[in-house]
C-alpha positions as CSV (number, residue, x, y, z in Angstrom):
1,M,0.0,0.0,0.0
2,S,1.4,3.4,-1.0
3,T,2.2,5.9,1.8
4,S,1.8,9.6,1.1
5,A,5.2,11.4,1.1
6,N,3.3,14.4,2.5
7,E,2.4,12.3,5.6
8,L,6.0,11.1,6.0
9,Y,8.0,14.2,5.2
10,G,5.4,17.1,5.3
11,S,4.4,19.2,2.3
12,P,7.2,19.8,-0.2
13,R,9.1,23.1,0.1
14,A,9.3,25.5,-2.9
15,E,13.0,24.7,-3.6
16,I,14.3,22.5,-6.4
17,S,17.7,21.1,-7.3
18,V,17.9,20.2,-11.0
19,I,20.6,17.5,-11.5
20,V,22.1,16.8,-15.0
21,P,24.6,14.0,-15.6
22,I,26.5,14.8,-18.8
23,L,29.1,13.3,-21.1
24,N,30.1,14.6,-24.5
25,E,27.2,17.0,-24.6
26,A,29.0,20.1,-25.9
27,K,26.6,20.4,-28.8
28,Y,23.4,20.5,-26.7
29,L,24.5,21.6,-23.2
30,E,23.8,25.3,-23.7
31,A,20.3,24.7,-24.9
32,T,19.6,22.3,-22.1
33,V,20.9,24.7,-19.4
34,A,19.0,27.6,-20.9
35,S,15.7,25.7,-20.6
36,I,16.4,25.0,-17.0
37,L,17.5,28.5,-16.0
38,A,14.5,30.0,-17.7
39,Q,12.1,28.2,-15.3
40,Q,9.1,30.3,-14.1
41,F,9.0,28.8,-10.6
42,N,7.7,30.5,-7.5
43,G,10.7,29.3,-5.4
44,E,14.4,28.6,-5.4
45,V,16.1,26.7,-8.2
46,E,19.7,25.5,-8.5
47,L,21.4,23.5,-11.2
48,I,24.0,20.8,-10.6
49,L,26.0,19.7,-13.7
50,S,27.7,16.4,-13.0
51,V,30.3,16.1,-15.8
52,A,31.9,12.8,-16.8
53,P,35.2,12.6,-18.6
54,S,34.4,13.9,-22.0
55,K,36.2,14.0,-25.4
56,D,34.7,17.3,-26.3
57,Q,34.4,20.7,-24.6
58,T,31.6,19.7,-22.2
59,L,33.5,20.5,-19.0
60,K,34.8,23.8,-20.3
61,I,31.3,24.9,-21.4
62,A,29.9,23.8,-18.0
63,R,32.4,25.9,-16.1
64,E,31.8,28.9,-18.3
65,I,28.1,28.6,-17.6
66,A,28.7,28.3,-13.9
67,A,30.9,31.4,-14.0
68,R,28.1,33.4,-15.6
69,D,25.3,32.2,-13.2
70,A,25.6,31.6,-9.5
71,R,22.7,29.1,-9.6
72,V,24.9,26.7,-11.5
73,V,27.3,24.3,-9.7
74,V,29.7,22.0,-11.6
75,V,30.8,18.7,-10.0
76,E,33.0,16.1,-11.7
77,N,32.1,12.4,-12.1
78,P,35.5,10.7,-12.6
79,T,33.9,7.2,-13.1
80,G,31.8,8.3,-16.0
81,R,28.9,6.1,-14.8
82,T,25.4,7.6,-15.0
83,A,24.3,6.4,-11.5
84,A,27.5,7.6,-9.9
85,G,27.1,11.0,-11.5
86,L,23.5,11.3,-10.3
87,N,24.6,10.4,-6.7
88,I,27.4,12.9,-6.8
89,A,25.0,15.6,-7.9
90,I,22.4,14.6,-5.3
91,A,25.1,14.9,-2.6
92,A,26.0,18.4,-3.8
93,S,22.4,19.6,-3.9
94,R,20.9,21.9,-1.3
95,Y,17.2,21.6,-1.8
96,S,14.5,19.1,-0.9
97,I,13.1,18.3,-4.4
98,I,15.5,16.7,-6.9
99,V,14.6,17.0,-10.6
100,R,16.6,15.0,-13.1
101,V,17.2,16.3,-16.6
102,D,19.6,14.7,-19.2
103,G,22.2,16.6,-21.2
104,H,20.4,16.3,-24.5
105,S,16.9,17.1,-23.2
106,K,14.9,20.3,-22.8
107,I,12.1,21.2,-20.4
108,P,9.4,23.8,-20.8
109,T,9.4,26.9,-18.6
110,N,6.6,25.7,-16.4
111,Y,8.2,22.2,-15.7
112,C,9.5,22.9,-12.2
113,Q,6.3,24.6,-11.1
114,L,4.3,21.6,-12.3
115,V,6.6,19.2,-10.6
116,F,6.2,21.1,-7.3
117,E,2.4,21.1,-7.6
118,I,2.1,17.5,-8.7
119,L,4.3,16.3,-5.9
120,Q,2.2,18.2,-3.4
121,E,-1.2,17.1,-4.9
122,S,-0.3,13.4,-5.4
123,G,1.7,12.7,-2.3
124,A,4.2,10.8,-4.6
125,V,7.9,10.3,-3.9
126,N,8.7,10.5,-7.6
127,V,6.7,12.1,-10.5
128,G,7.4,12.2,-14.2
129,G,5.7,12.6,-17.6
130,I,6.2,12.2,-21.3
131,M,9.5,11.5,-23.0
132,A,8.7,13.6,-26.1
133,A,11.2,12.3,-28.7
134,E,11.9,14.9,-31.4
135,G,14.4,14.6,-34.2
136,E,16.0,17.0,-36.7
137,T,17.1,14.6,-39.4
138,N,14.7,12.2,-41.2
139,F,16.4,9.3,-39.3
140,E,16.0,11.0,-35.9
141,R,12.4,11.9,-36.7
142,S,11.7,8.2,-37.7
143,V,13.2,7.0,-34.4
144,A,11.0,9.5,-32.6
145,R,7.9,8.2,-34.3
146,A,8.7,4.7,-33.3
147,M,9.5,5.7,-29.7
148,R,6.2,7.5,-29.4
149,S,4.1,4.6,-30.8
150,P,2.9,1.4,-29.0
151,L,3.8,-0.4,-32.3
152,G,7.4,0.7,-31.8
153,V,8.4,0.3,-28.2
154,G,5.2,-0.8,-26.4
155,A,2.6,1.1,-24.5
156,S,4.5,2.7,-21.6
157,R,2.7,5.9,-20.7
158,F,5.9,7.9,-20.7
159,H,6.3,7.1,-24.4
160,T,2.8,7.1,-25.7
161,G,0.9,9.3,-23.2
162,G,-2.2,8.5,-21.2
163,G,-4.1,9.6,-18.1
164,A,-2.4,10.7,-14.8
165,G,-1.9,8.0,-12.2
166,P,0.3,5.5,-10.4
167,V,2.9,3.7,-12.5
168,D,5.9,1.4,-12.1
169,T,8.4,3.9,-13.4
170,V,8.7,7.3,-15.0
171,Y,11.1,9.0,-17.4
172,L,13.9,10.9,-15.6
173,G,11.8,11.7,-12.5
174,A,11.4,14.5,-9.9
175,F,12.0,13.1,-6.4
176,R,11.4,13.9,-2.8
177,K,15.0,14.0,-1.7
178,E,14.2,12.5,1.7
179,A,12.7,9.4,0.0
180,L,15.6,9.2,-2.5
181,L,18.2,9.2,0.3
182,A,16.2,6.8,2.4
183,A,16.2,4.3,-0.5
184,G,20.0,4.6,-0.9
185,G,20.0,6.7,-4.1
186,F,20.9,5.1,-7.5
187,D,22.5,1.7,-7.5
188,E,25.9,2.4,-9.1
189,R,26.3,-1.2,-10.3
190,F,23.7,-0.5,-13.0
191,T,24.9,1.0,-16.3
192,R,21.3,1.1,-17.6
193,A,17.8,0.7,-16.1
194,Q,19.0,2.4,-12.9
195,D,15.9,4.5,-12.8
196,W,13.6,1.5,-13.1
197,E,15.5,-0.3,-10.4
198,L,15.4,2.7,-8.1
199,N,11.6,3.2,-8.6
200,F,11.1,-0.5,-7.7
201,R,12.9,0.1,-4.4
202,L,10.8,3.2,-3.7
203,R,7.6,1.3,-4.4
204,E,8.7,-1.6,-2.3
205,V,8.7,0.6,0.8
206,G,5.3,2.1,0.0
207,G,6.3,5.1,-2.1
208,L,4.1,6.2,-4.9
209,I,5.5,6.7,-8.4
210,Y,3.2,9.0,-10.4
211,F,2.8,9.8,-14.1
212,D,1.3,13.1,-15.2
213,P,1.1,13.9,-19.0
214,R,1.5,17.6,-18.3
215,L,5.2,17.0,-17.6
216,V,6.8,16.9,-21.0
217,V,10.6,16.6,-21.7
218,S,11.9,17.0,-25.2
219,Y,14.3,14.2,-26.0
220,R,16.8,13.9,-28.9
221,P,17.0,10.4,-30.3
222,R,20.3,8.7,-31.3
223,P,21.5,10.0,-34.7
224,T,22.7,6.7,-36.3
225,I,21.7,3.1,-36.7
226,F,24.8,1.9,-34.8
227,A,24.2,4.3,-31.8
228,L,20.5,3.2,-31.8
229,A,21.3,-0.5,-31.8
230,K,23.9,-0.1,-29.0
231,Q,21.4,1.9,-26.9
232,Y,18.6,-0.7,-27.2
233,F,20.9,-3.6,-26.8
234,E,22.0,-2.1,-23.4
235,Y,18.3,-1.4,-22.5
236,G,17.5,-5.1,-23.0
237,R,20.6,-6.3,-21.4
238,W,20.2,-4.4,-18.2
239,R,16.4,-4.8,-18.0
240,R,17.1,-8.5,-17.5
241,V,19.7,-7.8,-14.8
242,V,16.9,-5.9,-12.9
243,A,14.6,-8.9,-13.4
244,R,17.2,-11.2,-11.9
245,R,17.7,-8.9,-8.9
246,H,14.0,-8.3,-8.3
247,A,12.0,-11.4,-9.0
248,G,8.5,-11.0,-10.5
249,T,9.2,-7.7,-12.2
250,I,9.0,-9.0,-15.8
251,N,5.7,-8.9,-17.7
252,Y,4.7,-9.8,-21.3
253,R,5.7,-6.4,-22.6
254,Y,9.4,-7.0,-21.7
255,L,9.2,-10.6,-23.0
256,A,7.9,-9.6,-26.5
257,P,11.2,-8.5,-28.0
258,P,13.2,-11.7,-26.9
259,F,10.3,-13.9,-28.0
260,T,10.3,-12.1,-31.4
261,V,14.0,-12.6,-31.8
262,L,13.8,-16.4,-31.0
263,A,10.7,-16.9,-33.2
264,T,12.1,-15.0,-36.2
265,F,15.5,-16.5,-36.2
266,S,14.1,-20.0,-35.6
267,S,11.7,-19.4,-38.5
268,L,14.5,-18.3,-40.9
269,I,16.7,-21.2,-39.9
270,T,14.1,-24.0,-40.1
271,G,12.5,-22.5,-43.2
272,W,15.9,-22.8,-44.9
273,L,16.8,-26.2,-43.6
274,I,13.4,-28.0,-43.4
275,S,10.6,-26.5,-45.3
276,P,9.7,-23.1,-46.8
277,I,6.4,-23.2,-44.9
278,L,8.4,-22.5,-41.7
279,F,9.3,-19.1,-43.0
280,L,5.7,-18.0,-42.1
281,P,6.4,-16.6,-38.6
282,A,9.3,-14.4,-40.0
283,L,7.0,-13.3,-42.9
284,V,4.2,-12.3,-40.5
285,Y,6.7,-10.3,-38.5
286,A,8.0,-8.6,-41.7
287,I,4.5,-7.7,-42.7
288,F,3.8,-6.3,-39.2
289,I,6.9,-4.1,-39.4
290,L,6.0,-2.8,-42.9
291,A,2.4,-2.2,-42.0
292,A,3.4,-0.4,-38.7
293,S,5.8,1.8,-40.6
294,V,3.1,2.9,-43.0
295,F,0.7,3.6,-40.1
296,I,3.3,5.5,-38.0
297,G,5.2,7.4,-40.7
298,K,4.0,10.9,-41.6
299,N,5.8,11.2,-44.9
300,L,7.6,9.0,-47.5
301,G,11.0,9.4,-45.9
302,E,9.8,8.2,-42.5
303,V,7.9,5.3,-44.0
304,L,11.0,4.2,-45.8
305,A,13.3,4.6,-42.7
306,L,10.9,3.1,-40.1
307,P,11.3,-0.6,-41.0
308,T,15.1,-0.4,-40.4
309,V,14.5,1.7,-37.2
310,M,11.9,-0.6,-35.7
311,L,13.8,-3.8,-36.5
312,T,16.9,-2.2,-35.0
313,M,15.1,-1.2,-31.8
314,Q,13.2,-4.4,-31.3
315,I,15.8,-7.0,-32.3
316,S,18.6,-5.2,-30.4
317,W,16.5,-5.0,-27.2
318,G,15.6,-8.7,-27.6
319,I,19.2,-9.8,-28.2
320,G,20.4,-7.8,-25.3
321,F,17.9,-9.4,-23.0
322,L,18.7,-12.9,-24.2
323,T,22.5,-12.4,-23.9
324,S,22.4,-10.5,-20.6
325,P,25.1,-11.6,-18.1
326,N,24.5,-12.8,-14.6
327,S,26.9,-10.3,-13.2
328,L,26.0,-6.8,-12.0
329,T,29.4,-5.5,-13.0
330,P,28.9,-2.1,-14.8
331,A,30.7,-0.8,-17.8
332,V,33.5,1.6,-17.1
333,T,32.0,4.6,-18.9
334,L,28.6,6.4,-19.3
335,E,27.0,6.1,-22.7
336,P,26.4,9.5,-24.3
């Protein structure tokens, strides 16, 4: 049974620490920071930039921003791991509400005010909204279409929208700091899925995770097939690690991509070796991908790109899940 955070910690105070873990974000950092510092919030806001070892000018730009605005604090994350960077930023924060934003995301000017009001009204320990994927190139726009459609990545409300209410997890998240610290923060052994795993622990002790579609974060998709495949492979890989650590957390939605991989490859192999009739499951999947691309795409360029995009996302996630290791050992560096 969920316990209201307002009952445990009192009503939230009008003070927000925005934390941003960043690596190789020189291209987008100024725009992200500008969207945060432009917040129209009836309270105090600070910004903690947690900078991982970068190959570009990210650290230099972050320090220049901090020199111009006293609300900005720069901390360094020598390990490069996302979870470690988030925990370092939380430790450096002064305020009782922690809002996570990523280095290639942008938030609207009313985001922090909405976070404050929704935390207060819902009694949640973590609130979040829609991951509004938006691309600039045709490829990025096609990825965004797939990410925002249940035919592409499933029916999670933070991808496709829906009514406000309790959920298992949210995109990025805005936390009551007391609850976040009581849960032990982010588990630094996780390279991916650390947000899902943290939300599980928050729910286990009675905390409410709450989705509200008014909270919209602009997200920039990966720009290449290789980067997209790597991203979704890691998603699948680490989602299974979470399932091993927390039994009973897998449902049919998470099993669909690995089942698709097994069924499709089995169909192709047996169809080649035994009988062409066994190509049928692979053919059905191919027809689904083509039909979904026509349905989702808004122009010819997107319709032509979407089959490759959707295959890459779904097959990479499934292979990552199927080949996931038993170990919790994280990779050395954060993925951009």
